[in-house]
C-alpha positions as CSV (number, residue, x, y, z in Angstrom):
1,M,88.4,77.6,97.9
2,T,88.7,80.4,95.2
3,D,92.1,81.5,94.0
4,I,91.4,84.7,96.1
5,E,90.8,82.8,99.2
6,E,94.2,81.0,98.6
7,K,95.9,84.3,98.8
8,L,94.9,85.4,102.5
9,I,97.0,84.3,105.3
10,V,95.6,85.3,108.7
11,A,98.2,86.1,111.6
12,L,97.5,83.9,114.3
13,D,98.8,86.5,117.0
14,A,97.9,85.1,120.5
15,P,100.0,84.4,123.5
16,T,98.6,81.0,124.3
17,I,97.5,77.9,122.5
18,D,94.0,78.2,124.1
19,Q,93.6,81.7,122.8
20,A,94.7,80.6,119.3
21,K,92.2,77.7,119.3
22,R,89.5,80.2,120.1
23,M,90.7,82.4,117.2
24,I,90.5,79.6,114.7
25,D,86.8,78.9,116.0
26,K,85.9,82.4,115.4
27,I,87.4,82.8,112.1
28,G,85.3,79.9,110.6
29,G,86.4,77.5,107.9
30,R,87.3,79.7,104.8
31,V,90.8,80.6,105.7
32,K,93.3,78.4,104.1
33,W,96.5,79.8,105.5
34,L,97.3,80.7,109.2
35,K,100.4,82.5,110.3
36,I,102.4,81.3,113.4
37,G,104.7,84.1,114.7
38,S,107.1,84.6,117.5
39,Q,104.5,85.3,120.2
40,L,102.5,82.2,119.8
41,F,105.5,79.8,119.1
42,T,107.2,81.1,122.1
43,G,104.2,80.3,124.2
44,A,103.1,76.9,122.6
45,G,106.1,75.9,120.5
46,P,105.5,72.9,118.0
47,E,102.2,72.3,119.4
48,A,100.9,75.3,117.5
49,V,102.0,73.9,114.2
50,E,100.1,70.7,115.1
51,M,97.0,72.5,116.1
52,V,96.7,74.6,112.7
53,K,97.5,71.3,110.7
54,K,94.5,69.7,112.6
55,A,92.3,72.5,111.8
56,G,92.9,71.9,108.1
57,C,95.0,74.8,107.4
58,K,98.4,75.5,105.9
59,V,101.3,77.0,108.3
60,F,103.3,79.9,107.7
61,L,106.0,79.9,110.3
62,D,107.0,83.4,110.8
63,L,110.1,83.3,112.9
64,K,112.4,85.5,110.6
65,Y,115.6,83.3,111.3
66,H,118.5,85.7,111.4
67,D,121.7,84.1,112.7
68,I,124.9,82.2,111.3
69,P,124.4,79.9,108.6
70,A,124.8,76.7,110.7
71,T,122.2,77.8,113.2
72,V,119.7,78.8,110.7
73,S,120.3,75.6,108.6
74,G,119.6,73.5,111.9
75,A,116.4,75.7,112.6
76,V,114.9,75.3,109.0
77,K,115.4,71.6,109.0
78,T,113.5,71.1,112.5
79,A,110.7,73.4,111.0
80,V,110.4,71.2,107.7
81,E,110.2,68.0,109.8
82,M,107.3,69.8,111.8
83,G,105.4,70.1,108.4
84,V,105.3,73.8,107.9
85,D,104.2,74.9,104.5
86,M,106.0,78.3,104.4
87,M,108.9,79.8,106.5
88,N,110.9,83.0,106.4
89,I,114.6,84.0,106.9
90,H,115.8,87.5,107.3
91,A,117.6,88.5,104.2
92,L,120.0,90.6,106.3
93,A,121.4,87.4,107.7
94,G,123.3,87.5,104.4
95,R,123.5,85.4,101.3
96,K,125.5,82.6,102.8
97,T,122.8,81.9,105.4
98,L,120.2,81.9,102.8
99,E,122.0,79.5,100.6
100,T,123.0,77.2,103.4
101,A,119.3,77.1,104.6
102,I,118.1,76.3,101.0
103,R,120.5,73.5,100.5
104,S,119.8,72.0,103.9
105,V,115.9,72.0,103.1
106,N,116.6,70.7,99.6
107,E,118.7,67.9,101.0
108,L,116.2,66.9,103.6
109,C,113.2,67.0,101.4
110,A,115.1,65.1,98.5
111,G,115.8,62.1,100.9
112,S,112.2,61.8,102.4
113,D,108.6,62.2,101.4
114,V,108.4,65.5,103.3
115,A,107.0,68.3,100.9
116,K,109.3,71.2,100.6
117,P,108.0,74.4,101.9
118,L,108.1,77.8,100.4
119,M,111.3,79.7,101.5
120,I,110.7,83.3,101.9
121,A,113.2,86.0,102.8
122,V,112.3,89.0,104.9
123,T,113.5,92.3,103.4
124,I,112.6,95.5,105.2
125,L,110.0,95.4,107.9
126,T,106.8,97.1,106.9
127,S,107.0,99.1,110.2
128,M,110.1,100.8,109.0
129,D,110.6,103.8,106.9
130,A,113.6,105.8,105.6
131,E,114.1,107.4,109.0
132,D,114.1,104.3,110.7
133,L,116.6,102.8,108.3
134,A,119.0,105.8,108.7
135,E,118.9,105.4,112.6
136,I,120.6,102.0,112.0
137,G,123.1,103.2,109.5
138,I,121.2,102.2,106.2
139,E,121.4,105.3,104.0
140,R,118.9,104.1,101.5
141,E,115.2,104.4,100.8
142,P,113.2,101.4,101.9
143,G,112.3,100.6,98.3
144,E,115.8,100.4,97.2
145,M,116.7,98.2,99.9
146,V,113.9,95.9,99.6
147,T,114.7,95.4,95.8
148,R,118.2,94.9,96.5
149,L,117.5,92.3,99.3
150,A,115.0,90.5,97.0
151,A,117.7,90.1,94.1
152,M,120.2,88.6,96.6
153,A,117.5,86.2,97.8
154,K,116.5,85.0,94.5
155,K,120.3,84.5,93.6
156,A,120.6,82.5,96.7
157,G,117.6,80.2,95.8
158,M,114.8,81.6,97.9
159,D,111.3,81.1,96.3
160,G,110.4,84.7,97.4
161,V,110.2,87.5,99.7
162,V,108.2,89.3,102.3
163,A,107.7,93.0,101.1
164,S,105.2,95.8,101.3
165,P,102.8,96.5,98.3
166,E,104.9,99.5,97.5
167,E,107.6,97.4,96.4
168,T,105.7,94.3,94.9
169,G,105.4,95.8,91.5
170,L,109.0,96.5,91.1
171,I,110.0,93.0,92.4
172,K,107.8,91.2,90.1
173,N,109.0,93.4,87.1
174,T,112.7,92.8,87.8
175,L,112.7,89.2,89.4
176,G,109.8,87.6,87.5
177,E,106.2,86.8,88.1
178,R,107.1,83.4,89.7
179,F,109.2,85.0,92.4
180,V,106.8,84.9,95.3
181,V,105.7,88.0,97.2
182,V,104.1,87.9,100.7
183,T,102.8,91.2,101.7
184,P,102.2,92.0,105.4
185,G,100.8,95.1,107.0
186,I,97.7,95.0,104.9
187,R,94.7,96.9,106.4
188,P,91.4,96.8,105.0
189,E,89.4,99.9,104.0
190,W,87.4,99.4,107.4
191,A,90.5,99.2,109.5
192,G,93.2,101.5,111.0
193,K,96.9,101.4,110.3
194,D,98.2,100.5,113.9
195,D,101.9,100.7,113.7
196,Q,102.4,99.9,110.1
197,K,103.9,102.7,108.0
198,R,104.0,101.2,104.5
199,T,100.6,99.6,104.2
200,K,97.9,99.4,101.6
201,T,94.4,97.7,101.3
202,P,93.8,94.1,100.3
203,A,92.6,95.2,96.9
204,E,95.6,97.4,96.4
205,A,98.0,94.7,97.3
206,I,96.5,92.1,95.0
207,R,96.5,94.7,92.1
208,S,100.2,95.3,92.7
209,G,100.9,91.6,92.3
210,S,101.1,90.0,95.8
211,D,100.8,86.3,95.9
212,Y,99.8,86.4,99.4
213,I,98.6,88.9,101.9
214,V,98.9,88.8,105.7
215,I,96.3,90.2,107.9
216,G,96.1,89.9,111.7
217,R,94.5,92.5,114.2
218,P,91.9,93.8,111.7
219,I,90.2,90.3,111.6
220,L,91.1,88.9,114.9
221,K,90.2,91.9,117.0
222,S,87.0,92.7,115.0
223,D,83.6,92.2,116.6
224,D,83.0,89.4,114.1
225,P,86.1,87.8,112.7
226,A,84.3,85.5,110.3
227,D,82.6,88.4,108.7
228,A,85.7,90.3,108.7
229,V,87.1,87.6,106.7
230,R,84.3,87.7,104.5
231,R,84.8,91.6,103.9
232,T,88.2,91.1,103.2
233,F,87.7,88.4,100.5
234,E,85.3,90.9,98.9
235,E,87.9,93.7,98.7
236,M,90.4,91.2,97.4
237,S,88.0,90.2,94.7
238,S,87.3,93.6,93.5
239,A,90.8,93.9,92.4
240,V,90.5,91.1,89.8
């Protein structure tokens, strides 16, 4: 795997374990990371994590935990025991929830041979813009809210955040290069935007400083997913 190939996470958005397995077969062997979201995990549960591991890929468990500290703490410990390599918690759950989750994971991993996963905070969904935020009572621009939540997440001990490419540069400049940014909603030059609003191409995301980019539908719904992966790597490589 090249450094660029390590940065791509393919979203394994499927309703059943069988469909997810077929998607993995179509992608080929070049993808290092696969994301398991709420649809697949609801349908298949921990079996989905086991399947991805057996395929030789790392797991980004994208369940966006958003609950009281005790509930999230229990959930993240279970995820660690399943062997996930990255997971996320919604920053809007608050600093106490983030801190409790990090403390639980650190304690569990310190007392065992289980590797500590990357702990990532979700900021503002890339499907939301200023109008959407105003509708739920947040009278701030998306970029302002993202950086505010990212700073809180770092203070709480999180390894990084999920954010759009529009905020990546500011996050890196203010919180440091080592603070990880995972960027969803990426749409290659040859793909449509679907329901994403704050989106950029793979090359733009890499140039902005994204450590990982997440792509789902443009790859998985293409006529040739393996070729779509190849073209995505080419776009990413053009940025370095």
